N, C-alpha and C positions, 0 to 999 in steps of 0.2 A: 233775335235773341243771340246770345254769345255762347260759343261752344266751351263746355267744361267737361271734366272727368272726375269721378270719384275713385279714390285709390283702392276701394274694395274690388274694383273691376279686375285687378291683377293681384289680388290678395295672396300672400304667401309666396309669390314668385317675382317680387320686385321690391324696391326700396324707395324711400322718398327722393333720394338723390337721382335715381334712375327715372322716376316718374316725372320729375321736374324737367330733365333733359328731353324726355319723350314729348312732353307738352310743348316745349319749344320747337322740336323737330316737326311736329304735325300741326302746329299753329292753333293750339288750344289757347283760349283767352284766360281761362281760370282752372284752378285745381281745388278740389275738395280734399283736404288732408285728413287722414285717419289719425286719431290721437295715439293709438298704439305705435303707428309707424313714425310719428313725430318723436315719441319717447325713444324709439330705437335710433333715430337720427341723432338725437341729442347725446347719445352715448359716445359718439365719435366726432361731433361737431358742436359748435356754439350756436346760440340763437342769433348772434350777430352775423354769422355766416349766412343764415337763412334770410335775415333782413337784407343783407347785401345782394343776395341773388334776386330778390324781388325788386330791389331798387333799380337793377340794371336790365331786367328781363321784361318782355312784353307779357309774360305769364304772371298772373296775380292770384293770391290766395282768396278764397271765397267763403268757405264754410268748413268748420271742424265736424267730423263724424266720429262718434256720436255719443251723447249721454243717454244711456238706455235705462229702461225700467225705473222711471221716475215716480210712478204711482204706488201707493200703498206700501211704503217702505217702513221697516223697523227703524228705531233711532240709529242703530249702527249702520244700517244700509243707507239711510239718508245722509249720514256723515260722509260715507264713501262717495255718494252722488255729488255732494257739495264740494268735496276735495277735488274730484276730477273736473267738475264744472269750473271751479275757481282756477285750476291750472289752465284750462282752455281759455278762460277770460284773460289771464295774464299773458299767455302766448299770443292770443289774438290781438291784444292791444299792441304788442311789440312788433308784430309783422304786418299789421294792417289787414287782418282777417276779420271781417265784420260779423259773421254769423256762426252760431253753434246749433247743430241739429239736436233736438231732444225728442226722445221716443217714449211712448206710453209703455206700460208694463205688459210683459208677455207671461202667460202661465195658464195651465189647464183650469185653475180656479177662477180666472177672470170672467168666465161665462156665468159664474154665480153672482157677480157684482151687479147691483142695480144701476140703471142709468143715472139716478140721483147720486149714488155713492161715487160713481166715476166722475160725474160732473163736478161735484163738490171737491173731491180730492185733486182733480186736475187743476181747477182754478186756484186752489190753495198752493200747490207746489209750483205752478208756473209763476205766480206772483212772488213767491220766495226767490226763485231763480232770477226773475226779472229784477228784483232789488239788487242782487249780487251783480248782475250784468251791467246795470246802470252805472255802477262805480267805474267800470272799465270802458264804457261806451260801446258795449256789445249788444247783439240782438239774438233772440231765440227763435228758431224755426221748429214748430211742433208738427210732427209727422204722423198722421193717422195711417194705420196698417190694417188692411182689409180682413185678414185671417181672424177667425173667431178666438184665437188664443191671445190676441191683443185686446186691451180694454177700450181703446179709442180706435174705431174701425172705419168710419166713413167721414166724408167731408162735412156733412150737415152737423154731425155730432161735434166734430173738431171746431167748426166755426162758432157754434153755440158757446163752446168753452172759451175760445179766443176773444169773442165779443164780450163775454162776462169778465174776463181778465182785464180787458180795457187798458192795455199798456202799449205805448208806441213801439216798444222794443220786443213785442211778442207777436209773431205772425205764423204763417203755415209753410211747411215744406210739402209741396205737391210731388208725389211720385206716381208716375203713370201706372207702373205695375201694382203698387199698393192700392191705388184706386180701383184698378181692374180686379184685384183680388177680392174685393168686397162683393160685387154682384156683376162682374164683367162689364162695368161701366154702363149699365142700364140707366144709371142716374147721372149721365155725363153733364146734364144741365145743372147739376149741383155746383159746377165750376162758376156759375153765375153768382153764387153766394159770396165769392171771395173778391173783394176789391183788389185792384192791381197792387196797391201799396202794402197789402198784407201777404202777397206772394213773395216770400223771402228767398225761396229756393225752388227750382223745378228740376226733378230727376226724370230723365227721359230713358225709357227702356221698353222693350217689347216682351211678348209672352207666347209660349206654346199654347195651342188650343186644346186644353185639358179640362176635365170637370173641376169645379171649385173644390170638391172634396179631395182632389189629388194635387192641385196646383200649389206650388211652393216657390220660394225664392230661387231655388236651383233651376227653375224652368224659365228664368229670364233669358231674353235674346237680344242681340244687337237691334237697334231701332230699324224698323222696316222689314225685319225677318219674321215677324209674328202677326198676331191678330188684334193687337190694341189699336184703336183708331187714332194714331198719333197725329195725322194730318188734321183731324177734327179738333183735337186738343190744341194744336198749334194755332188754328184759326180762332178759337175762343180766346186764347191768351193774347194773340195779336189784337183782337177786337177790344180787349181791355186796356191795351197800351203797354202790356208787359214786355220789357225788352232786356230782362236780366239773364241769368245763367240758364242754360239747358245742359244739365250735367249727366253724362252717361254713368249709370250705377248698375253694375251687373254682379251677380253672385253665382255664376255658372261654373261648376268644376271644370268643364271642358275648356273654358276660356282661361281659367287659372293655370291650366297645364300648357297653354300656348306661350310662345315667345312674347313678352310684353310689347316689344316693338310692333309685332303684327297686330296685337289687340288694339293698341293706340291708333295704328293706321286705319284699321277697319272701322273702329268706333267713330273716328273723325269722318271718314268717307261716307258711312251709312247715315250719320246723324245730320249732316249739313242740309239735306233736303227738308228737314223738319224745323229749321231755325227761322 
């Protein structure tokens, strides 16, 4: 697999310009760009400058993060989703960024939704976004998140939805922590449900050993520093023939407070054993 990093890992303590240079310094192959950080970048730079960087660098763009809360939207909320998604498609087409991460809706009321309601709505909205993406040659990576506050929580549920959507440009974003967040990966064999060609993005991250009732995204750790069976995940992905991105995505406040140079260095050093 190829080493990548998600800009959330140094959220609030870095910029797109700095992240690009650190990717070069520590030999990352790919960067996942945050859309809010891209908008900040464009306040002082042109998209042509970003195009030129990627033309001359070994670092390439891979996925935009992220379009969130795509399910059960009001008309106005859906218009906002479409506007941001269309912006991502336009920018992705210009800089050669092929994927957009899309995330199911989070809310305390999601636990009240039935499986059928979630399935039907997810299929509907993913097809709508797929239609938009097709015009730009873009692809959607749908990311299940294990916590009960999100409406699509596990890989089995996610793949049922993706199979029903039945579009070549709709696949899955596998996130080791989000899979662990569901039932501590007791269902690790659910990875067998995903054909290699439907794994659009792989987020590699580790976790503290805490009860699921406590575990949250702030408990993510550098790969190898926690209890997620990352070597077993790597083995299963290799067996499928997956050789795409393994992107470090961490939301840990302690890491946000560190020097981004040190975070990029440590993330690269600790992740390489799992590629």
